[in-house]
NUTI-458052 format. One record per residue (C-alpha): x, y, z negated. Coordinates in steps of 0.5 Angstrom, whole numbers, plus 2048, in hexadecimal, padded with zeros to 3 digits. Layout:
XYZ;...
END
This chain:
8C88B9721;8CF8BA722;8D28B3720;8D58B6719;8D48B1713;8D08B370D;8D58B7708;8D68BC703;8DB8BF707;8D88C470D;8DA8C2714;8DE8C8717;8D88CA71C;8D38CA717;8D58D1715;8D58D371C;8CD8D171C;8CC8D5715;8D08DB718;8CC8DB71F;8C68DF71D;8CA8E571B;8CE8E4722;8C78E4725;8C58EA721;8CB8EE723;8CA8EC72B;8C38EE72B;8C58F5728;8C38FB72D;8CB8FD72C;8CD8F672F;8D08F7736;8CD8F1739;8C68EE739;8C68E7735;8C38E373B;8C98E2740;8CE8E273B;8D38DC73C;8D68D8736;8DD8D7739;8E28D6734;8E18D472C;8E68D4727;8E58D2720;8EA8D271A;8E98CE714;8ED8D170E;8EB8CC709;8E58C7708;8DE8CA707;8DA8C6702;8D28C6703;8D18C96FC;8D58CF6FD;8D28D66FE;8D58D9705;8D58E0707;8D58E270F;8D88E8713;8D78E871A;8D98ED71F;8DA8EF726;8E18F0729;8E68F072F;8E28F3735;8E68F173B;8E68F0742;8E68E9745;8E78E774C;8DF8E574C;8DD8EB748;8DE8ED741;8DF8E973B;8DF8EA733;8DF8E772D;8DB8E5727;8DF8E5721;8DC8E171B;8DF8E0714;8DC8DC70E;8DF8DE707;8DE8DA700;8DF8DF6FA;8E28E46FF;8E78DF702;8E78DE709;8E68D670A;8E48D6711;8E48DA718;8E18D971F;8E28DD725;8DD8DC72B;8DF8DF732;8D98E1736;8DA8E373E;8D58E8741;8D58E6748;8D58EC74E;8D98F274F;8E08EF74D;8E68F474B;8E58FB74D;8EA8FE752;8F18FF74F;8EF8FB749;8F38F5747;8EF8EE747;8EF8EA741;8F38E3742;8EF8DD742;8F08D973C;8F58D473D;8F38CD73C;8F88C773A;8F98C273F;8F88BB73C;8FC8B6740;8FC8B073B;8F58B1738;8F28AA735;8EB8AA735;8E88A972E;8E18A9730;8DB8A8735;8D58AC733;8CE8AC736;8CB8B3736;8C38B2736;8BE8B773A;8BC8B9733;8C28BB731;8C18C3732;8BA8C372F;8BD8BF729;8C38C4728;8BF8CA729;8BA8C8723;8C08C871E;8C48CD721;8BF8D2723;8C28D372A;8BC8D272E;8BF8D5735;8BA8D273A;8C08CF73E;8C18CA738;8BA8C8737;8B68C573E;8B88C4745;8B38C9747;8B58CE743;8BC8CD745;8BB8CD74C;8B88D574B;8BF8D6749;8C38D274F;8C48CC74C;8C28C574F;8C08C2748;8C08C5741;8C78C573E;8CA8C3737;8CC8C9732;8D48CA733;8D48CA72B;8D08C472B;8D68C172F;8DB8C472B;8D88C1725;8D78BA728;8DE8BA72A;8E18BC723;8DC8B6720;8E08B1724;8E68B4720;8E38B3719;8E88B0714;8EE8B2718;8EE8BA717;8F28BD712;8EE8C270D;8F18C8710;8F18C9718;8F08CD71E;8EB8CA724;8EB8CE72A;8E78CC730;8E58CE737;8DF8CC73A;8E08CA741;8DA8C8745;8D38C7742;8D18C073F;8CA8BE743;8C58BA73F;8C58B473F;8CC8B3740;8D28AE73E;8D88B173C;8DF8AF739;8E38B2734;8EB8B1734;8F18B4730;8F88B4731;8FD8B672C;9008BD72C;9058C1728;9018C2722;8FB8BE723;8F78BC729;8F58BE730;8ED8BD731;8EA8BB738;8E38BA73A;8E08B7740;8DA8B4744;8DB8AD743;8D98AC74B;8DC8B274F;8E28B474A;8DF8BB74A;8E38BF744;8DE8C173F;8E28C4739;8EA8C4738;8ED8C7732;8F18C572C;8F18C4725;8F88C6721;8FA8C971B;8F88D0719;
END
């Protein structure tokens, strides 16, 4: 589904999918500050501390943290950790935005996460994203948000077409780098604009101080969809 080759080593985003049901359970708790519908996934960070094999038993811990103001509303982080025999082997941070309200009077606004510029990026892949991408990813990830499934259900939430999952896009980008990634690394991305389905996208990279900068755009318009970096943890 995401383009990774078959291997005994789990892709970095696979553990995010395994932790996702816990995240949903947390975000649907009565004490959670926002309703689940309407939250926008704006940033995701994954730290791979070591490769995780498919035959290992993994335990997960998920919690919410860092509720803070944002110019467009409020933000918070969903923090996930995966452990094997009591040792953390993987961690993830998903930042969500709840639009509306903005910062309260006298409250300091959170800075918008910086996105590295990629002036000398070289294209490494041009990918066609079929119309059924959202439905296929929903079937394996459990993320069945209506905005990803059909144009009709997406229009009810203000989108002209269904849009690809942000984590599918991140996984697909990492799959283009498979074989070049080290055993341990940090990959941090910002989701810029939705990928309308169907689409054709370009994935570009550029050398950075300790890894690569990532840049994903619409192949025709050049509209940015994802920006980020892969670097040593």
